[in-house]
C-alpha positions as a printed NumPy array, in Angstrom:
array([[ 24.737,  12.485, -27.277],
       [ 22.584,  11.108, -24.366],
       [ 18.906,  11.784, -24.992],
       [ 16.552,  10.642, -22.37 ],
       [ 13.008,  10.066, -23.798],
       [ 10.443,  11.971, -21.789],
       [  7.128,  10.188, -21.133],
       [  4.116,  11.923, -22.718],
       [  1.731,  10.028, -20.479],
       [  0.06 ,  11.939, -17.482],
       [ -2.343,  11.01 , -14.787],
       [ -5.945,  11.547, -15.696],
       [ -6.695,  13.018, -12.153],
       [ -3.749,  15.43 , -11.334],
       [ -2.121,  15.683, -14.83 ],
       [  1.394,  14.953, -13.488],
       [  3.729,  12.817, -15.388],
       [  3.035,   9.169, -14.397],
       [  6.561,   8.764, -13.142],
       [  5.977,  11.222, -10.269],
       [  2.208,  10.859,  -9.786],
       [  1.231,   9.776,  -6.188],
       [ -2.393,  10.316,  -6.191],
       [ -3.58 ,   7.173,  -8.161],
       [ -2.516,   3.874,  -6.548],
       [ -3.272,   0.909,  -8.742],
       [ -3.322,   2.107, -12.315],
       [ -2.12 ,   5.707, -12.705],
       [ -4.06 ,   6.106, -15.912],
       [ -7.205,   4.978, -14.397],
       [ -7.907,   4.57 , -10.726],
       [ -9.401,   1.334,  -9.389],
       [-12.155,   3.127,  -7.676],
       [-13.146,   6.788,  -7.349],
       [-14.735,   8.379,  -4.261],
       [-18.001,  10.128,  -4.532],
       [-16.026,  13.351,  -4.2  ],
       [-14.306,  12.55 ,  -7.556],
       [-10.751,  11.77 ,  -6.068],
       [ -9.197,   8.378,  -6.652],
       [ -9.625,   5.983,  -3.763],
       [ -6.788,   3.791,  -2.36 ],
       [ -7.335,   0.314,  -0.874],
       [ -6.227,  -1.726,   2.059],
       [ -7.05 ,  -5.128,   3.237],
       [ -8.325,  -6.674,   6.543],
       [ -7.937, -10.361,   6.064],
       [ -9.641, -11.333,   2.811],
       [-11.808,  -8.27 ,   2.655],
       [-10.67 ,  -5.486,   0.311],
       [-11.531,  -2.006,   1.452],
       [-11.326,   1.32 ,  -0.468],
       [-10.911,   4.644,   1.221],
       [-10.738,   8.351,   0.698],
       [ -8.52 ,  10.376,   2.848],
       [-10.155,  13.659,   1.672],
       [-13.682,  12.59 ,   2.808],
       [-12.457,  10.182,   5.604],
       [-14.801,   7.54 ,   4.07 ],
       [-14.175,   3.725,   3.762],
       [-16.16 ,   1.027,   2.059],
       [-15.912,  -2.611,   1.531],
       [-15.355,  -3.543,  -1.994],
       [-15.167,  -7.359,  -1.973],
       [-13.654, -10.267,  -0.745],
       [-10.425, -11.881,  -2.138],
       [-10.48 ,  -9.638,  -5.256],
       [ -7.002,  -8.45 ,  -4.728],
       [ -4.511, -11.159,  -3.838],
       [ -2.277,  -8.872,  -1.825],
       [ -4.159,  -9.886,   1.486],
       [ -2.284, -13.204,   1.222],
       [  1.036, -11.61 ,   1.616],
       [  0.021,  -9.436,   4.611],
       [  0.329, -10.316,   8.336],
       [ -2.04 , -10.164,  11.151],
       [ -0.158,  -7.15 ,  12.49 ],
       [ -0.696,  -5.193,   9.158],
       [ -4.425,  -5.935,   9.235],
       [ -4.701,  -4.628,  12.982],
       [ -2.832,  -1.495,  11.817],
       [ -5.17 ,  -0.954,   9.052],
       [ -8.128,  -1.439,  11.468],
       [ -6.613,   1.157,  13.8  ],
       [ -5.807,   3.588,  11.034],
       [ -9.248,   3.628,   9.592],
       [-11.413,   2.986,  12.652],
       [-12.588,   6.59 ,  12.813],
       [-13.571,   6.858,   9.13 ],
       [-17.205,   6.842,   8.067],
       [-18.592,   3.659,   6.377],
       [-20.305,   3.988,   3.181],
       [-22.678,   1.207,   2.116],
       [-22.104,  -0.672,   5.294],
       [-22.004,  -4.456,   4.591],
       [-19.098,  -6.426,   6.124],
       [-17.682,  -3.644,   8.469],
       [-19.112,  -4.777,  11.804],
       [-17.54 ,  -8.207,  11.497],
       [-14.09 ,  -6.613,  11.451],
       [-14.492,  -3.848,  13.921],
       [-15.972,  -0.88 ,  11.859],
       [-18.907,   0.69 ,  13.517]])
């Protein structure tokens, strides 16, 4: 008898089983950051600066510098692609954005 144990954990945002949840990046049980609309925010980097964004609100905000080490493994090309992808998003709590091309 082959019994596969079902996970009882579900995402706190969408209530899907964690194995198939795609709405929460980072920690599926608790998002790293939440947008003001209540949805979980995702993040990207441009050099050392860590940014969060909400696709629903088209909002982007700088969260910090060197808080997530993932920037160290990214290329200049990836940063330029991130800049292009989010250039038309609105900036919330504008701080470091002008230095990296957000206006």
